[in-house]
C-alpha positions in Angstrom: -36.8 14.8 -2.8 -39.6 13.1 -0.4 -38.6 9.6 -2.1 -35.1 10.1 -1.0 -35.9 10.8 2.0 -37.7 7.6 2.9 -34.8 5.9 2.0 -31.4 8.5 3.6 -32.9 8.7 7.0 -32.1 5.2 8.3 -29.0 5.4 5.9 -27.8 8.4 7.5 -28.0 7.2 10.8 -26.0 4.2 9.8 -23.7 6.6 8.9 -23.3 8.3 11.9 -23.4 5.0 14.2 -20.4 3.6 12.1 -18.5 7.3 13.3 -19.0 6.7 16.5 -18.5 2.3 16.5 -16.6 1.2 13.3 -13.6 4.3 14.3 -10.3 2.7 13.0 -8.6 0.1 15.8 -5.2 2.0 16.1 -3.0 5.1 15.1 -0.5 4.6 12.6 2.5 3.0 13.0 6.1 4.5 12.5 7.7 1.6 10.1 8.8 2.5 6.7 10.1 0.4 4.2 11.8 2.9 2.0 9.1 2.6 -1.0 7.2 4.6 -2.9 4.6 6.3 -0.2 0.8 6.0 -0.6 -1.7 7.1 1.2 -5.1 5.2 1.1 -7.8 8.3 1.9 -11.3 8.0 1.7 -14.2 6.5 4.7 -15.2 3.6 6.1 -15.0 1.7 2.1 -11.0 2.6 2.9 -10.7 1.5 6.7 -12.7 -1.8 5.1 -15.7 -1.8 7.1 -16.9 -5.5 7.4 -13.4 -6.5 5.8 -10.9 -4.9 7.9 -8.2 -3.9 6.2 -10.5 -3.7 2.9 -8.5 -2.6 -0.8 -6.0 -2.1 0.9 -5.3 -6.5 1.3 -5.3 -7.2 -2.0 -3.8 -3.8 -3.4 -0.9 -4.4 -1.1 -0.5 -8.2 -2.6 -1.2 -6.8 -6.0 1.9 -4.7 -5.9 4.3 -6.7 -3.7 3.8 -9.3 -6.3 5.0 -7.1 -9.2 8.3 -6.0 -6.9 7.3 -3.1 -5.9 8.3 -1.2 -2.5 5.2 0.3 -1.9 4.4 2.4 2.0 1.4 2.6 2.8 0.9 6.2 4.5 -1.8 7.2 7.1 -2.4 8.2 10.6 -4.4 5.2 11.0 -3.8 1.2 10.8 -5.5 -2.4 10.7 -6.2 -5.1 8.7 -5.2 -8.9 8.7 -1.7 -10.3 9.2 -1.9 -10.8 5.2 -1.7 -7.0 4.8 2.0 -6.3 4.6 1.5 -2.0 6.1 -1.7 -1.6 7.4 -1.8 2.6 7.5 -3.9 4.3 5.8 -6.1 7.6 5.7 -10.0 6.0 6.2 -12.2 7.6 7.8 -15.2 5.4 9.4 -18.6 8.0 8.6 -16.5 10.8 6.7 -18.0 13.1 4.7 -15.7 14.8 2.1 -15.8 18.5 4.3 -14.6 16.5 7.2 -11.5 14.8 5.0 -11.1 18.3 3.8 -10.5 19.8 7.3 -7.6 17.4 8.0 -5.9 16.4 4.9 -2.9 19.5 5.1 -1.9 17.8 8.3 -2.8 14.8 7.1 -0.3 15.5 4.1 2.1 17.5 5.5 2.9 14.8 8.1 3.1 11.2 5.7 4.5 13.7 2.8 2.7 11.0 -0.1 4.4 10.0 -3.6 0.5 9.2 -4.5 -2.8 9.4 -2.8 -5.7 6.8 -3.9 -9.3 9.0 -2.6 -12.4 7.9 -2.8 -14.8 9.9 -1.0 -18.6 10.8 -1.5 -20.7 8.0 -0.1 -21.4 9.6 3.3 -22.2 12.8 2.2 -25.0 11.2 0.2 -26.2 8.6 3.0 -26.3 11.4 5.4 -27.8 13.9 2.7 -25.0 16.3 3.4 -25.8 19.3 0.5 -25.7 16.1 -2.3 -26.1 18.7 -5.3 -23.0 20.1 -4.1 -21.1 17.5 -3.2 -19.0 17.9 -6.3 -17.9 20.8 -5.5 -17.0 20.0 -2.4 -14.8 17.4 -4.0 -13.0 20.2 -6.3 -12.1 21.8 -3.6 -10.8 18.8 -1.5 -8.5 17.8 -4.5 -7.2 21.2 -4.8 -6.4 21.1 -1.6 -4.6 17.9 -2.1 -3.0 19.3 -5.0 -1.4 22.5 -3.3 -0.2 20.7 -0.4 1.3 17.8 -2.1 2.0 19.2 -5.8 4.3 16.7 -6.4 1.9 13.7 -5.5 0.1 11.9 -8.4 -3.6 12.0 -7.1 -6.1 9.3 -8.3 -9.5 10.2 -8.1 -12.1 7.2 -8.0 -15.9 7.2 -9.3 -17.3 5.8 -5.8 -18.5 2.2 -6.0 -22.5 1.8 -6.2 -25.5 1.5 -3.2 -27.0 -1.7 -3.2 -30.7 -0.2 -4.1 -32.0 2.0 -6.8 -32.5 5.4 -5.5 -29.3 5.4 -3.5 -27.3 4.4 -6.7 -29.1 6.5 -8.7 -27.9 10.0 -6.2 -24.6 8.4 -6.7 -24.8 7.9 -10.6 -25.4 11.8 -10.5 -22.6 12.6 -7.8 -20.1 10.6 -9.9 -21.5 11.6 -13.2 -19.2 15.0 -12.2 -15.8 13.5 -11.4 -14.8 13.7 -15.0 -15.2 16.9 -15.6 -13.6 17.8 -11.9 -10.8 15.6 -12.8 -10.0 17.1 -16.7 -10.1 20.7 -15.1 -7.3 19.6 -13.0 -5.5 18.2 -15.1 -6.0 21.4 -17.8 -4.4 23.1 -14.7 -1.4 21.5 -14.7 -2.1 19.0 -11.9 -1.3 15.2 -11.5 -4.3 14.4 -11.3 -6.2 10.5 -12.6 -9.8 9.5 -13.1 -11.1 6.0 -11.5 -13.9 4.1 -12.6 -14.0 2.3 -9.6 -18.6 1.9 -9.9 -18.8 -0.4 -13.0 -15.6 -2.9 -10.9 -18.6 -3.5 -8.5 -22.8 -4.1 -8.5 -24.7 -4.6 -5.8 -24.2 -8.2 -5.6 -20.1 -7.1 -4.3 -21.8 -5.5 -1.2 -22.6 -6.5 2.0 -25.0 -4.7 3.6 -25.8 -2.1 1.0 -22.7 -0.3 0.9 -19.7 -2.0 2.0 -18.2 -4.3 -0.3 -17.7 -7.9 0.8 -14.1 -9.2 0.7 -14.7 -10.3 -3.1 -16.2 -6.9 -3.9 -12.6 -5.6 -2.1 -10.7 -7.3 -4.0 -12.4 -6.1 -7.2 -11.5 -2.1 -6.1 -7.5 -3.5 -5.6 -7.5 -4.3 -8.7 -9.1 -1.6 -10.3 -7.1 0.6 -7.8 -4.0 -2.0 -9.0 -4.5 -0.7 -12.9 -5.1 2.7 -11.9 -1.4 2.7 -10.8 0.2 1.1 -13.4 -1.3 2.7 -15.8 0.3 5.8 -15.1 4.4 5.7 -14.7 5.9 6.6 -11.7 3.2 6.3 -9.3 4.3 3.2 -7.3 7.6 2.5 -8.8 9.9 -0.2 -10.6 8.4 -3.7 -10.4 9.9 -6.8 -10.9 12.7 -7.9 -9.5 15.8 -5.9 -8.3 19.4 -6.7 -7.3 20.1 -5.7 -3.4 23.5 -3.8 -4.0 25.8 -3.1 -0.8 26.5 0.0 0.4 30.1 -0.9 1.2 31.6 -2.7 -1.2 29.0 -1.9 -3.9 28.3 -6.0 -4.6 25.2 -7.7 -5.3 23.4 -10.0 -2.6 24.2 -13.1 -4.6 23.9 -17.6 -4.6 27.3 -18.9 -5.0 27.9 -20.4 -7.9 24.6 -19.9 -9.6 23.1 -23.0 -7.8 19.6 -23.7 -6.7 20.2 -26.0 -4.0 18.6 -25.6 -0.3 21.0 -24.4 1.9 23.1 -22.9 -0.9 25.4 -19.6 0.9 24.5 -16.5 0.4 27.6 -13.8 -0.3 29.1 -10.6 -2.5 29.8 -10.6 -6.0 30.6 -8.3 -8.5 26.9 -6.9 -10.1 26.3 -9.1 -13.4 22.8 -9.4 -13.9 22.4 -12.8 -13.2 19.2 -14.7 -11.8 21.0 -15.6 -8.6 21.5 -11.4 -8.1 17.8 -10.9 -8.7 15.5 -10.7 -6.0 11.9 -10.1 -5.6 10.3 -8.8 -2.6 6.8 -9.9 -2.2 3.4 -9.5 0.4 4.6 -12.5 2.4 7.8 -10.1 3.1 10.3 -12.7 1.3 13.1 -11.8 -0.6 12.8 -14.5 -3.1 15.7 -15.7 -6.1 14.5 -18.0 -9.4 10.6 -17.8 -8.6 11.1 -20.3 -6.2 13.8 -19.8 -3.4 13.6 -17.7 -0.3 16.3 -15.9 1.5 16.5 -18.1 4.7 18.5 -17.2 8.2 19.9 -21.6 8.3 18.3 -23.4 10.7 15.8 -20.7 11.5 18.5 -19.3 13.7 18.3 -15.6 14.9 21.8 -15.7 16.4 25.4 -13.1 15.9 26.5 -15.2 13.0 23.9 -17.4 11.6 24.3 -17.6 8.1 22.5 -16.3 5.1 21.0 -19.4 2.4 18.3 -19.9 0.0 15.4 -22.6 1.1 13.0 -23.2 -0.3 10.0 -20.8 0.0 7.6 -22.7 3.3 6.2 -18.8 4.8 8.5 -19.5 8.0 9.4 -16.5 9.7 13.3 -17.0 9.4 11.9 -16.3 5.6 10.3 -13.0 6.3 12.2 -9.7 5.9 11.6 -6.0 6.9 13.3 -3.5 4.1 13.5 -0.8 5.7 14.2 3.1 5.0 17.4 3.6 6.5 18.9 0.9 4.1 19.3 -1.7 6.7 17.0 -5.9 6.2 16.3 -7.1 9.0 14.9 -10.8 10.2 11.3 -10.6 11.1 12.3 -13.8 13.3 15.3 -12.1 14.6 15.1 -8.5 14.2 19.1 -8.7 13.2 20.3 -7.3 10.1 21.8 -8.7 7.2 25.7 -8.3 7.1 28.4 -8.7 5.0 30.7 -10.5 7.9 33.9 -9.1 8.9 33.1 -5.7 7.2 33.9 -7.4 4.0 33.5 -6.3 0.5 35.1 -8.4 -1.7 33.8 -11.1 -3.7 33.4 -14.2 -1.8 32.6 -12.4 1.5 29.8 -14.4 3.5 26.0 -12.6 4.1 25.1 -13.5 7.5 22.6 -12.2 10.6 23.8 -9.2 13.1 23.2 -7.1 15.5 22.2 -3.8 14.1 24.5 -1.6 13.9 24.0 2.9 14.0 24.7 3.5 9.8 27.3 0.0 9.5 28.3 0.6 6.2 28.3 -3.5 6.0 24.5 -3.3 7.2 23.0 -0.7 4.3 21.2 -1.8 1.3 20.0 -0.3 -2.0 17.9 -2.2 -4.5 18.3 -0.9 -8.3 
């Protein structure tokens, strides 16, 4: 214990400083894209200390590029523009007991379908009753599964610390987690083990605690693989049809053309490649793999035609897929609209001011 105390004292101080200095830079935004609600839950490693957004950046990109519509949820928000949804529940410097004291409120507010839990590092850094940390983790998992019984809960064995004594304590803590998770599974809980520790080494840590950008990318890959292994945890992936609620017809590239500037229209759904759209991390709606839904001429006014064009990352090719059934242009703020309230084959798609629940502006993905 005296050996551990020598390295815990300065690191405990660091953990407390992080709690005071590295607080999240914003509260969660209210946006929702109607997708599977995923709560990244934990401490500064979930927040993304040293690399704002942390593993959530790479995970979002994995999910979006695979065609999953996912809504990250939580009371906190931070990260770069490349992170399409910045919401999370990562709290720098927090221990298991501090997360446990707040989790019921967070779960009731965010209503997650899936929870990604990586917690325990600060219990070790702050030398907070480390021997009973697994018991606290078990209690926290019970609190989550009781409050959100339908949620799929992924529990990570935490990443390494960058010095031998510290990582030895991490390994002791991690060794208890498989048994904890199995006990929940035996009780009929929807809980899944994630081996995060083996994915990183000390070389992946920027300060001995927090991953480098590359280390966070490795975490993202592990989370993604874990989610893919559990059906329904992030919904169905891949390209989908986009169907007008008013018409029952699909968003369709006219004549199965691949030429830039080809109109997008309504047409009977038939499963063709010109009706299969993938929503990407860059908020593009791609068809044929390399063409994007595009507001013609970078227009933002009512009546602007919606066409396909080579994907170029411009704002007129970025779209918000909203929980209320609308699809809005990031640049224009206007809705994808079936022209003239039309519902027949060949009705052109345009931009138009979003109305209150107008059926010709309502879409579903299937």
